[in-house]
N, CA, C and O atoms as a DFTB+ gen file, in Angstrom:
140 C
 N C O
     1  1       0.764      -1.339      -0.061
     2  2       0.136       0.147       0.173
     3  2       0.971       1.380      -0.133
     4  3       0.850       2.250      -0.995
     5  1       2.034       1.148       1.033
     6  2       2.541       2.424       0.805
     7  2       3.444       2.518      -0.378
     8  3       3.750       3.626      -0.819
     9  1       3.885       1.421      -0.913
    10  2       4.680       1.901      -2.288
    11  2       3.778       2.124      -3.457
    12  3       4.152       2.671      -4.494
    13  1       2.638       1.701      -3.252
    14  2       1.895       2.181      -4.080
    15  2       1.331       3.505      -4.284
    16  3       1.033       4.014      -5.365
    17  1       1.185       4.152      -2.775
    18  2       1.032       5.357      -2.359
    19  2       2.296       6.339      -3.263
    20  3       2.100       7.249      -4.068
    21  1       3.563       5.776      -2.792
    22  2       4.800       6.666      -3.368
    23  2       4.754       6.570      -4.699
    24  3       5.009       7.635      -5.262
    25  1       4.474       5.498      -5.530
    26  2       4.465       5.249      -6.976
    27  2       3.520       6.146      -7.488
    28  3       3.925       6.738      -8.489
    29  1       2.076       6.514      -7.018
    30  2       1.584       7.287      -7.300
    31  2       1.792       8.900      -7.127
    32  3       1.354       9.782      -7.866
    33  1       2.568       9.038      -5.966
    34  2       2.802      10.400      -6.206
    35  2       4.371      10.637      -6.893
    36  3       4.681      11.816      -7.063
    37  1       5.154       9.822      -7.205
    38  2       5.862      10.069      -7.834
    39  2       5.722      10.487      -9.234
    40  3       6.248      11.438      -9.812
    41  1       4.734       9.397      -9.760
    42  2       4.474       9.412     -11.395
    43  2       3.560      10.617     -11.159
    44  3       3.436      11.078     -12.294
    45  1       3.009      11.216     -10.512
    46  2       2.171      12.955     -10.274
    47  2       2.995      13.638     -10.561
    48  3       2.892      14.217     -11.642
    49  1       4.355      13.908      -9.591
    50  2       5.189      14.636      -9.917
    51  2       5.948      14.723     -11.264
    52  3       6.093      15.736     -11.949
    53  1       6.372      13.565     -11.498
    54  2       6.809      13.734     -12.962
    55  2       5.775      14.363     -13.864
    56  3       6.140      15.356     -14.494
    57  1       4.693      13.984     -14.000
    58  2       3.912      14.421     -14.694
    59  2       3.789      15.746     -14.687
    60  3       3.973      16.258     -15.791
    61  1       3.488      16.625     -13.632
    62  2       3.619      17.998     -13.370
    63  2       4.918      18.237     -14.050
    64  3       4.881      18.734     -15.175
    65  1       5.842      18.000     -13.612
    66  2       7.128      18.666     -14.221
    67  2       6.947      18.574     -15.728
    68  3       7.151      19.627     -16.332
    69  1       6.632      17.604     -16.387
    70  2       6.556      17.012     -17.744
    71  2       5.773      17.900     -18.385
    72  3       6.024      18.353     -19.501
    73  1       4.547      18.250     -17.524
    74  2       3.434      19.166     -18.336
    75  2       4.069      20.573     -18.343
    76  3       3.794      21.451     -19.160
    77  1       4.914      20.672     -17.374
    78  2       5.387      22.076     -16.898
    79  2       6.254      22.553     -17.892
    80  3       6.319      23.727     -18.256
    81  1       7.244      21.163     -18.535
    82  2       8.471      21.604     -19.493
    83  2       7.718      21.595     -20.673
    84  3       8.260      22.169     -21.618
    85  1       6.689      21.133     -20.867
    86  2       6.617      20.367     -22.532
    87  2       5.536      21.680     -22.990
    88  3       5.707      22.431     -23.951
    89  1       4.202      21.715     -21.849
    90  2       3.807      22.397     -22.841
    91  2       3.911      23.885     -23.419
    92  3       3.346      24.320     -24.422
    93  1       4.852      24.626     -22.462
    94  2       5.262      25.888     -22.866
    95  2       5.989      25.369     -24.163
    96  3       5.724      25.975     -25.201
    97  1       6.732      24.486     -24.214
    98  2       7.626      24.342     -25.102
    99  2       6.974      24.141     -26.661
   100  3       7.265      24.572     -27.777
   101  1       6.031      23.332     -26.160
   102  2       4.570      23.076     -27.394
   103  2       4.261      24.551     -28.318
   104  3       4.450      24.824     -29.503
   105  1       3.659      25.384     -27.080
   106  2       3.227      26.393     -27.277
   107  2       4.255      27.433     -27.977
   108  3       3.714      28.134     -28.832
   109  1       5.529      27.642     -27.788
   110  2       6.370      28.228     -28.529
   111  2       6.782      27.546     -29.931
   112  3       7.114      28.205     -30.917
   113  1       6.716      26.129     -29.891
   114  2       6.908      25.419     -31.235
   115  2       5.637      25.991     -32.283
   116  3       5.787      26.505     -33.391
   117  1       4.546      25.765     -31.665
   118  2       3.765      25.776     -32.709
   119  2       2.929      27.072     -33.180
   120  3       1.968      27.224     -33.934
   121  1       3.863      28.095     -32.259
   122  2       3.415      29.748     -32.501
   123  2       4.443      30.079     -33.522
   124  3       4.140      30.824     -34.454
   125  1       5.442      29.660     -33.430
   126  2       6.392      29.757     -34.489
   127  2       6.614      29.103     -35.543
   128  3       7.480      29.258     -36.404
   129  1       5.517      28.105     -35.409
   130  2       5.237      27.108     -36.559
   131  2       4.197      27.772     -37.646
   132  3       4.257      27.880     -38.871
   133  1       3.302      28.137     -36.755
   134  2       2.326      28.972     -37.563
   135  2       2.189      30.420     -38.051
   136  3       1.301      30.953     -38.715
   137  1       3.282      30.882     -37.549
   138  2       3.639      32.465     -38.119
   139  2       4.760      32.502     -38.964
   140  3       5.133      33.571     -39.448
């Protein structure tokens, strides 16, 4: 149970970090692509 909770929180942290890095990059790439 503890392992499952820590794994979920680990995935959640990575997902938020990944979104925080990927989404701005994607917006920059798509905006420069369309203009």
